[in-house]
Structure formats: C-alpha cells, structure tokens
C-alpha positions as CSV (number, residue, x, y, z in Angstrom):
1,M,-210.3,45.2,-16.5
2,V,-208.5,48.4,-15.3
3,D,-211.7,50.3,-15.9
4,V,-213.7,47.9,-13.7
5,F,-211.3,48.3,-10.8
6,E,-211.3,52.1,-11.2
7,Q,-215.1,52.1,-11.2
8,V,-215.2,50.0,-8.1
9,E,-212.6,52.2,-6.3
10,E,-214.6,55.3,-7.3
11,E,-217.8,53.8,-5.9
12,L,-216.0,52.9,-2.6
13,R,-214.6,56.4,-2.4
14,S,-217.9,57.9,-3.0
15,D,-219.5,55.7,-0.4
16,R,-216.8,56.6,2.1
17,Y,-217.4,60.4,1.5
18,K,-221.1,59.9,2.0
19,R,-220.5,58.2,5.3
20,M,-218.1,60.9,6.4
21,A,-220.6,63.5,5.4
22,R,-223.4,61.8,7.4
23,T,-221.0,61.6,10.4
24,W,-219.4,65.1,10.4
25,L,-221.9,67.5,8.8
26,P,-224.2,67.5,11.9
27,V,-221.1,68.1,14.1
28,L,-219.9,70.9,11.9
29,G,-223.4,72.4,11.8
30,G,-223.5,72.3,15.6
31,V,-220.1,74.0,15.9
32,L,-221.3,76.7,13.5
33,V,-224.5,77.2,15.6
34,L,-222.5,77.4,18.8
35,A,-220.1,80.0,17.2
36,L,-223.1,82.0,16.1
37,V,-224.7,81.9,19.5
38,A,-221.3,82.9,21.1
39,A,-221.0,85.8,18.7
40,L,-224.5,87.0,19.3
41,A,-224.0,86.7,23.1
42,W,-220.8,88.7,22.9
43,W,-222.4,91.4,20.8
44,G,-225.3,91.5,23.3
45,W,-222.9,91.8,26.2
46,Q,-220.9,94.6,24.5
47,S,-224.1,96.4,23.7
48,W,-225.3,96.1,27.2
49,Q,-222.0,97.4,28.5
50,T,-222.1,100.4,26.2
51,N,-225.6,101.2,27.3
52,Q,-224.7,101.0,31.0
53,A,-221.6,103.2,30.4
54,E,-223.8,105.8,28.7
55,K,-226.2,105.7,31.6
56,A,-223.4,106.1,34.1
57,S,-221.9,108.9,32.1
58,A,-225.2,110.8,32.0
59,A,-225.8,110.3,35.7
60,Y,-222.3,111.4,36.6
61,D,-222.6,114.5,34.5
62,R,-225.9,115.4,36.2
63,G,-224.2,115.0,39.5
64,M,-221.4,117.4,38.5
65,V,-224.0,120.0,37.3
66,A,-225.9,119.7,40.6
67,L,-222.7,120.1,42.6
68,E,-221.9,123.3,40.7
69,A,-225.3,124.5,41.6
70,N,-224.7,123.6,45.3
71,D,-227.5,121.1,45.2
72,A,-225.9,118.3,47.2
73,R,-229.0,116.1,47.5
74,T,-229.6,115.9,43.8
75,A,-225.8,115.4,43.2
76,D,-225.6,112.6,45.7
77,E,-228.6,110.9,44.0
78,A,-227.1,111.2,40.6
79,F,-223.7,109.9,41.7
80,A,-225.5,107.0,43.4
81,E,-227.1,106.1,40.1
82,A,-223.7,106.3,38.4
83,V,-222.3,103.9,41.0
84,E,-225.2,101.5,40.5
85,V,-225.1,101.2,36.7
86,G,-221.4,102.1,35.9
87,N,-218.3,99.9,35.5
88,G,-215.4,100.0,38.0
89,A,-214.2,103.4,36.9
90,Y,-217.6,105.1,37.3
91,K,-218.3,103.2,40.5
92,A,-215.0,104.6,42.0
93,L,-215.6,108.1,40.7
94,G,-219.2,108.2,41.8
95,L,-218.3,106.9,45.3
96,M,-215.5,109.4,45.7
97,Q,-217.9,112.3,44.8
98,R,-220.4,110.9,47.3
99,A,-217.6,110.8,49.9
100,G,-216.8,114.4,49.1
101,I,-220.4,115.4,49.7
102,A,-220.3,113.5,53.1
103,V,-217.1,115.4,54.0
104,S,-218.9,118.7,53.3
105,A,-221.7,117.6,55.6
106,N,-219.2,116.7,58.4
107,K,-220.0,113.0,58.1
108,T,-216.5,111.7,58.3
109,D,-217.3,108.1,59.1
110,D,-219.6,107.9,56.0
111,A,-217.0,109.6,53.9
112,V,-214.3,107.1,54.9
113,A,-216.6,104.2,54.2
114,L,-217.3,105.5,50.7
115,F,-213.7,106.2,50.0
116,D,-212.8,102.6,51.1
117,E,-215.5,101.2,48.8
118,A,-214.2,103.4,46.0
119,A,-210.7,102.0,46.5
120,K,-212.0,98.5,46.0
121,A,-214.3,99.3,43.0
122,S,-211.6,100.0,40.4
123,R,-208.5,98.2,39.1
124,Q,-206.9,101.5,38.0
125,P,-204.4,102.6,40.6
126,M,-204.9,106.2,39.7
127,L,-208.5,105.8,40.9
128,S,-208.1,103.3,43.7
129,D,-205.0,104.9,45.2
130,V,-206.6,108.4,45.3
131,A,-209.6,107.0,47.1
132,A,-207.5,105.1,49.6
133,F,-205.3,108.1,50.2
134,K,-208.2,110.4,50.9
135,A,-209.6,107.9,53.4
136,A,-206.2,107.9,55.2
137,L,-206.1,111.7,55.3
138,L,-209.6,111.9,56.8
139,L,-208.5,109.6,59.6
140,M,-205.1,111.2,60.2
141,D,-206.2,113.2,63.3
142,T,-208.2,110.5,65.0
143,A,-207.0,107.0,64.1
144,P,-204.0,105.3,65.8
145,L,-200.7,105.6,64.0
146,A,-200.6,101.9,63.2
147,D,-203.9,102.2,61.3
148,I,-202.7,105.1,59.3
149,Q,-199.5,103.2,58.4
150,T,-201.5,100.2,57.4
151,R,-203.6,102.3,55.0
152,L,-200.6,104.1,53.5
153,E,-198.2,101.2,53.2
154,P,-199.6,99.8,49.9
155,L,-199.5,103.3,48.4
156,V,-195.8,103.8,49.0
157,A,-194.7,100.8,46.9
158,E,-192.5,101.3,43.9
159,K,-194.3,102.7,40.8
160,R,-197.5,103.5,42.6
161,P,-198.9,106.8,41.3
162,L,-199.2,108.5,44.7
163,R,-196.0,107.1,46.2
164,A,-194.4,110.5,47.1
165,Y,-197.7,111.9,48.4
166,A,-198.2,108.8,50.6
167,Q,-194.7,109.0,51.9
168,E,-195.3,112.6,52.8
169,A,-198.5,111.6,54.6
170,Q,-196.5,108.9,56.5
171,A,-194.0,111.6,57.6
172,M,-196.9,113.8,58.7
173,A,-198.5,111.0,60.7
174,L,-195.2,110.3,62.4
175,L,-194.8,114.0,63.3
176,Q,-198.3,114.0,64.8
177,H,-197.3,111.2,67.1
178,G,-194.0,112.8,68.2
179,Q,-191.7,110.6,66.0
180,T,-189.8,113.6,64.7
181,A,-186.6,111.8,63.7
182,D,-188.4,109.2,61.6
183,A,-190.5,111.9,60.0
184,R,-187.4,113.9,59.1
185,A,-185.8,110.8,57.5
186,I,-188.8,110.5,55.2
187,F,-188.7,114.2,54.3
188,V,-185.0,113.9,53.5
189,Q,-185.7,110.9,51.3
190,L,-188.3,112.9,49.4
191,Q,-186.0,115.9,49.2
192,L,-183.4,113.7,47.4
193,G,-185.8,111.5,45.4
194,Q,-185.5,111.2,41.7
195,D,-189.2,110.7,40.9
196,V,-190.6,113.4,43.2
197,S,-192.6,116.3,41.9
198,D,-191.4,119.8,42.5
199,D,-194.1,120.7,44.9
200,V,-193.5,117.6,47.1
201,R,-189.7,118.3,47.0
202,A,-190.2,121.9,48.0
203,R,-192.5,120.9,50.9
204,A,-190.0,118.3,52.0
205,Q,-187.2,120.8,52.1
206,A,-189.3,123.3,54.0
207,A,-190.3,120.5,56.5
208,V,-186.7,119.6,57.2
209,Q,-185.9,123.2,57.9
210,V,-188.9,123.6,60.2
211,I,-188.0,120.4,62.1
212,D,-184.4,121.4,62.4
213,S,-185.5,124.8,63.8
214,G,-187.6,123.1,66.4
215,T,-190.9,124.7,65.3
216,A,-192.6,121.7,63.7
217,V,-195.8,121.9,65.8
218,A,-197.9,123.5,63.1
219,L,-196.3,121.5,60.2
220,P,-198.9,118.6,60.1
221,N,-201.8,120.9,59.4
222,I,-199.8,122.7,56.7
223,V,-198.8,119.5,55.0
224,K,-202.3,118.0,55.3
225,A,-203.8,121.0,53.5
226,A,-201.2,120.7,50.7
227,L,-201.8,117.0,50.4
228,A,-205.6,117.2,49.6
229,L,-206.1,115.8,46.1
230,P,-209.0,116.5,43.8
231,T,-211.2,113.6,42.4
232,P,-209.6,112.5,39.1
233,P,-211.6,113.6,36.0
234,V,-213.4,111.1,33.9
235,T,-211.3,110.0,31.0
236,A,-211.9,107.8,28.0
237,A,-209.6,105.2,29.5
238,A,-211.4,105.3,32.8
239,A,-214.8,105.1,31.1
240,A,-213.8,102.0,29.1
241,E,-212.1,100.3,32.1
242,E,-212.7,96.8,33.2
243,R,-214.7,95.5,30.3
244,P,-214.2,91.8,29.9
C-alpha cells in the first residue's frame, strides 16, 4: 500500500515539474535572449566608442603636426574632425585648439565662442575650466566688469583646479576698472593662501608692492601675460573620459 502511495506521489510530482517546465522554460529562454542581446549591444557600443576615439586621436594628432608646420587651415580642419567624432575630452581639446587658431587670426569673437563651447563639452574641470578661463581673459579688455566677474565666479570656487589663477584674474579686472583696494585685497589673499603655487604667490607679492607704490597702471598687462595658460595635453584619462 505504501508503494502505491509513493508511486502516485511521484507521478504527481513529475506532472508538477512538467507543468512548471512548460510555464517557466520559455520565460527563462526569453531572459537569456535578452541578456545576450544586451551583451552584444554593449560590446557594439564599446567597439564603436573605441573606434571613434581612435579617429579623434588620429585627427587631433594631424592637427598638431599641421600647427607645428604653420599650416593653420589644415590644422583647423583636423581639429574640427576631432571635435565631430571625439568624446567630451577630444571635443573640448579640439575646440580649444581651433580657438587658439582664431586668436592668431585676430578673430577674438570666434575664439571666445569656441572656448565657451569647449567649456561645455567636457565634464573634466581641468579641461572645462581652462577653456572658460581663456575666454574670460580674451574679454578682459573689452567686456564690462560684471561680465568678467560672472565668467570667473565659478572658477574661484573651492577645489577648482584654476582657483588661484581665476582669483588673480579677478584682481586684474578690478584694477582695470579702478577698484584698486578690492584688487589689493585679493592679491593679499593669494599672497597668504595655503594652496597657491609659487608663481602666483610671487606675482601677488609683487602686485601688492606695485599697488602700494602707486604705479599699478601697467600691472594688468603684466599679469595678463603671465596668466596665459597652454591647452592641456591629451592624456589617457582625458581620452577615455565620459564613456557611459
């Protein structure tokens, strides 16, 4: 009698497993297919990203070679290609190089627009802040003080990579508009700052001395020349930036 019950229970269990298999195997199969499709899509996206980065790198290198050969037209075309196919880092770098070419051609408005675009192209502060800073410097002699302050304000926040340089530019702008006392206060702050580079500290000390001597008329041009920053080089981190 026990054997009969065990046989019936086994048959019921087997039937239950069959029903479960009929119900869930198609679902599991669909999940596996979706996982495979997602994996292939990710691989395709990564491959595409790598291919685009290689194209951007090659175009950027061609632009640098053309610049060294004083071929501005070819360089500008190559940098434009890097901007078109590159990620945020290459877009920012290519746009900054194009802005530099515009500056050399005395096209200040075009250069400012390119620097502004570069500042928005990358999430890396070392790239975006350099672009924003260069745009502010180009406008220093022509834009209202309020506009310059608006451009520099985000760059002087704590832990921003160009904070001291941006503060120095703020002081320079104040000097140009006759606000000597406010400019001196910033230079004194830079002179005493903990995270200020030696070159900025030395210029701040010299600026305070010049202001105190009453001969600060030529100081803005001196500081502006010292503040000019080169375009950052392409690094592995920059090249790999902003991939999803």
